Phi, psi and omega in degrees: 000150180250354179232157180285122178189176176254127181244137180249131182240141171224158183275150174229123187256130177243117182279165180296335181274004178092001181278137182246132174245114179265106188268079186285342179273357175252108187232160176217123179272138177228128180258123172268115190233167178214149181266151173244118179254120181249118178260131186211168173208164184289314181229129182270357176224112188227170181292141172305135179088348178274173187251131175253136177262111180268122181239160176216150177229150185231127176230155176270131188291332186292312184238002178072013179286150182273135178270126181248339180248104186207168169234138188216152173233126179248135176253151172239120180056039175087354180248143181304130183242325181212139170222129181166199185243001182280169184255003179197166175201146180265153178219142179220129182232143185261356180248147177294134177165168178251149183220139183255134180239132179206167179265131179255342178196145179206147179226126174277107186290344179282315185245356180074019181286133178236345177288143183202159167243145181215170177247171174245124181260128176252123178243130181249123170267122191218174175200166173273146182236130171274113182250010175182142176204168180194152174229126185288342174191139181256354179220105189227171175291152172305135179080352177291142176280144178233120177273126176236125181229160179211139174255134183225149177208166174284131186293331187288313187237008178059026175283127184298135176271102183248191186291343178284347186249354178160200181230159182224142174241137177237122182060031179080001181249135180295129183271156175258154180264130177252103183293331182292315181266355178057045175214162173270145182210156169224157172242114186255148177201139179230137182273353177234167180297121187219138170246114185249124169272095191271115176282132182235094349278165175274334174192168177202164175230122178263102182278348182274307183246355181061033176285147176237346180282146181213151176228151178085359178290157187211173176232130178244134175275122179239129184242124168262119198223168169226160175252150185212158177261127176238165179048057180273124184231134173251132180232121350293159193268015183270156177271346175238128183226157176289144175304135182095355180274119178282154183227139175237134175252137180225153177183181178234144175254123184238155166280133183291322185294319187255353184054034179244152181294148181286341183087196184287129180209126176288136177052049183285330184236131176262128181244124180245127179254120179052035174063011182234308184276133184240134176228159176232146178225144182263163176252157177266190184298339179265007182078011185271141174226154178217133181221127178262133181296129177302148185295341180297338182273333185246006180278350177215171182292144178170164177244122184236134174252123179252131178243132182245116179242122170288128189232350183208154177210159180300331180274002179088003177285124184236349181283129182265147174288323180179161180254167177243132181235130183229134176246129180235136175249122173261128184208166175260141176235142178218161176265144182234134176068040182293129171216154183223150182225130176274139180221157176122155184228343182204168184279347179294314179262355182078178173224174192215160171243125179256128178253136178231129183193175172248151175246140183209163174286176182299332178271013178069018169287128186291138172269127190252003177205169181123185181228134176256133180249133182252125177245130177218171171262032185295335179263009183094347176227141184286117182198168179293131183242337184198164174212155180209146179279146176282132178287166181296342176262008180085004184274140182228132170238124183218140187231141173239133177270139178255120182241005173234154182276119181221159178273333182208161175248135169262116189249134175222135179236138174242164176223144174220163183132244177292334174225161174233124178220127186269012176195076179271342178201134178214133182200156171255120186244122178280140182288128179289148179288124179206134178269126185245134180247137169291322176239109187289345183218072183279072179221153181224153172296318174226149184287164178300128181300334180286329177233070184298151176058032174209154172232165182245123176262118177246120186216167176193172177231169172265023171260170186281305183226117179227153170255134187253134176240129178246128177245135176240119181060035178083356181251135178297122182266319181188161178241132188223148167269170191292329180299332179278312187286338175289334173275338178123127175256125182277127177246119182257145179240142181255353180207157177291163177148180176251124187237139173266119178255122180249131177245124177244136175240120185240140171214193184291341180277322181165197183240134177250131185236140173216154181218161177207156178262132177242123179259118177245109183263346176203154185234354182223165167081177182224358180227158179235160181241139177231134180234132177210160180268191186290339176269005179084007180271150176272115188278052183290345177285338186252336183224164173225155184249132177240130175249113184054038175089353181249135181294131181205143179229132176063022183269174177271145179247153173247160179303137178094346177295142178256129181253130180231136179250129180239150171295145182261109177064219182252016182276107182253015186298331182254009187289341180277353183276156173266139181247137178263121178253124182233130173251119188239137171285123191293331185269315182280338183076010181277141173280116182270329179203142180211138180205154176250127181230160174210154180276137172271170181300127178083351179284134183251343180209154176233127177268116178279106186256041182290134181275069180269102183255158175225139187237157178273128173241115184248149183220129177240134178260110178262017178273188184260348181230157178297154173230155178260116184258125181233125178244124183235150173212111185065230180272352183273153181213139167241134180214152184193149171289140173233113185274164184308127177066014175274148174248124175248156185225130172247145172261115185239154179262161182305141178144188183259141182225160174244130179250128175235131179244117178260128180274165190233167169220160183271131178224110183066241179254013188227155169267136177239155180279131174269100186297336183280351183237116183207155173243127183236136177210161178246147177209160180241146181252118172231356179195182175301145192215153178212145177227149178234130176258117178244111185070242177244016184241130171280122181215174180052057179274123185245126170262158178057033174259108186289329183214114181298330180296321178298319179297311180299320180298318179296317178299316180298320180299317178297315180298322180299314179299319179294319180295320179300317180296318179297317181298321179298316179299316179297320180299318179296318178298317180298321180298316179296318179296321180299316178298319179295320180296321179298316179297319178298318179300318180298314179299316179298321179300315179297317179299316181298322179299314179297315179298321181301316180296320179295319179298320178300316180296319180297316180298320178298318178297316180299321180299317179296318179299316180299319180299316179297314179299321181297316179298318178297320180297319179300315179298318179298315180298318179299317179298319179296320179297318178298318179297320180295324181289330184280322186210132176285330183293341180269358182277164175285118182243125182248138186271358178075008181259291183213009181264153182199167177234136179220159174211157177280153180228154172284165174296145178236159188271004177114346177257130181199158173228134179236129179235135182220138174239126190207159175235112178285138172257345174210098187275358179276156183078191181250129180227136175276130175269303179200157180181188183235132176239168181249136176244151180224158173274143182210161170272139179248128181244135185268000178077007181266291180205016184267150183195171176240138181234138173239118179280113182202116178274129179206157185241152178215131182210186189278010176288148178298342177287339182272100177221161184202164176223135183235138185216138179207141173246117188218166182218120181268123172290330176205157176288161176300149175301159181305132179082007183236169186222138171273137169254109183282312186202132179176196182281181178278002178248185179294320188279175181054057186216138171279133185224158166228128181259179184290349176267012177073013179277137178243142181185202185223121175276113189275300174226188186308117174061024177240110183252130174261100182274141178281341185080002181248156183243143182239164183230158173285159177082014179221150174282136183231124178254113184239129176228137176225133177242128183229141174207157181275137168261331179203167181302341179235027180213133181235144176253139182222151172229130179235144171237122176244103186050044176089347180277129189266133172227126180216158181173186177242151177227122180252130179198182186249026185252007190253007189267041175208160176265150180223136178250132180244151186250354183196162168254150178232145167240125174077009183280169180260011187280068173208159183304126183059033185283153172218155183294145187287138177243100182162207184231145174234121182280314177202163175217139180225149177227133176243145178269026173210166178271117179286147178286169180299318181295325178290321177297318179294324176300315180297323179293319182282335181230071188297337180250015171221066191278173169297137182252345179294118181086002181288120182255326186216134176214104176257135185226142185293350182262003185234081185224140171225115185065234176262004182269129175253123186277140177275115182277356179285345182087005182264000177074018180272066184287149181254169179231131178274134183240144169060035168096022171299136182239165173264148176213151172249123193222155178297137181248302182196158172287146173256310173204161183200150169265127189228158166253127183229102180051050173087358178242150180259136180212167178252125186246129187222137178269119176237195186296331184258000179125200183283136178238135179255143168230109188275167176300150183301319181264090183286354179283346180287123174245123183296144178245141181295141175086003177250150179273140177228151178227125180231151176226137178232135179237133179232119181255017181094347181228320183233158181243131174241125184229124180211000000 
């Protein structure tokens, strides 16, 4: 059968005789059938990369029954894809395209049917494609409209995706369809500063095929922005200035959205003066501008308001965030009613000049507020010495102290506050003649027992250089220079009395005279005698007192003096009375001896045989600082300074005493007593006595030592003998060592002779090797030349952008020949052909948290002895982030540090909040050699010298931050320990520290010879080439080794060119770095201009003195 149907069959019998039997009641039904295979899927157009489930069903065409037991083969695009008994299979394809699925064979396992009809299923894997987009501007003013459009189509058949097929969003905003331009678009605008990451498209809906995959979509950054002025600085910064004072305004113009500089822009800032005059100023590549006020505004008095508006930028942003307005008043200030008064009496406290005056404008209108600053040369250097506020009535009182001896003062006064004037008063004032005493009344009723019969005159003047004349009783006693009389001139007296002492100080200006009365009531001894009767009267009418045979009353006695009392004349009225004789120490008030005596009948004299003794008490200070020695007995006290290794002597009487030793500390230029620290002990005097202070301990106390000098002499004699013996022993040892050294030298000489011969043989071998290598090199060069002649494609070809070839070389002695054969493809501009550069070892810092530390305790303070030099060679991979500062090399604190800030300024932070700026700017991507030398000129003044890549900056800085000592515990490289600090990002080749200030010539030597520096005073030298593990070795020899922390690494990096063969605008030349910079030596025939595409061969020879180029 050819068609599907049910067929019935019955037998028909034909006999041999021809008879036919048609057996119609015997039948058999047969069904001729065919299968129908249907291949299907849920969606025939799906996203690329997604999965399609391909299913099939099988039915019998005769009765429509479903076949469940079958075997089937499905093809995809004509190739077998599936064979089996299942009813489905999934498929996923990653490329855009259509694919056909159909049945190629099937078997009905129930009936064995294999005939079938089937369909072909087409499945398309597709996506949307962005085939065009645009933004009319990506950086615009706030509120400006921005058109953003996008073209989209189906990737499979390039059918445009328009509004009939779905919707599109751009930057989160539903887009509209433009049929004329065949694109989707939105118009965006923001009224505030906004940075939009705009998706093109940001999303879409495919209502036709429900696709979600897309290709070619993108994101564009669109900024609605304003421009603004930042870091606005006025120099000088006052709102009131003296007429004639020029003013400069500086600042940066930034985009508000990105906080980045606008860069170079012509007429970027509009400046309006008093709302009428208009000026424009441009910015540089960093967005920086500077504008100096024209002289027409400050040459006379007036008030000017300046307004600064940012008005233009390279991106076209013109809307300003805000303007800056500054008002300056230029005016004249003068002093009215100036008068001055000299004050002061001695050099210990100094003396002063007081100025009293009123301040007013040029029209005599009183200034009622502000500050006046006084500058003088009172300290020997011209600097600010005082300041005072202006009173509400305009009155000013200001004083300057003079602490150096000068003949005159140069006075200059400035004012700031409502006005600023840098010269309201200036004058030269001669110092008036005045004799000044440290002690205005150096006289005593009785002289000091330690220095009997003398006084000390201590004097000075407020003049610079004077000669001093002292007259006693009208007679010239002595002539002194000031260095002597300021320490004290001793005046000795030989008899009691009242004396007029005249002191004259003479110089080229004139003579200054002063006088004083000195009362000397006694000139010898240390004890006095008093005699009185029972009624307390002194019986001088009846008796007389003789000391060593001389009549004396109430006088001082010395040890050993004999006192005798005699009846006076024939007056015996008092002879029956008893007399009390008392010997009293005049200073301590102690009774040393007392007795009652009376005359017997006929007795004419009484010998007072009191054993009143006095003993020597000596004290030696073996410490390093002065001490204050105080000896007390009862209410009496003797005290005196005792300087290191000085011996002082007191004469004491028998008895008990208390000794107190007060220790000292240094304050400014003086030693002061530390009341809180003292040593107290008691001792008794019965003979000559001596004590020694060693450190803070009293030791080696000797009794009955009549003379400490004799004791010391004996000790020294013993020590001398011991030293002689030691020296003899050392001499013997040296003699033995000398013999050993001679033998070692002889052995070394023999070794050197042998080594020398070996070195000669080695050199000969090296010479042979070099000859062989040279011959091989010649052959190699010949082969290369042949290769170059045969094919251009085998040559070294450089694209002139960023590729290069390099190799390491050994050091050379200065003689060399360079030969090059080359073909220029672009002979304009400057191109390096070949040359030699220098590489150095360095530490590499990643800017995260790595640094180098050297543990070393050291002190720095305002003494002139405290000076230092800091040196570093560094390379910044990037500048510090905005608002931050790099600390290249310095202490473990903020101060004493070399820094670079985010404004590219380099300098040295000396002490707290005191920055020494070099005035020079540095950049990333370059090696920078910075050296700074600092030393004190005075407690509030420092001198500095800086070298920035050889450029010299030097000067003085006066401030009030230097009057203290500071101790530091470490040095840092690359650390963040500075104000607004951040870790260093770059390389440091070396760092050095000196404990003295190097001179300018020494600094220049270090710059010119960075690896052969000055060594005098060198304390620390860290170098990137001397590292083991994390240890950095100190090359100064002082053992101050450093430690690398948190991943500091070593690197070998390019430093600078030494010489090179170059093409410069069509000419070939030899370029060489010398002491003054790059030097050119051009080809002899300068008329030759290189042509592109031709071969040239040049050779250059340098013998250390001359250059040959051909």
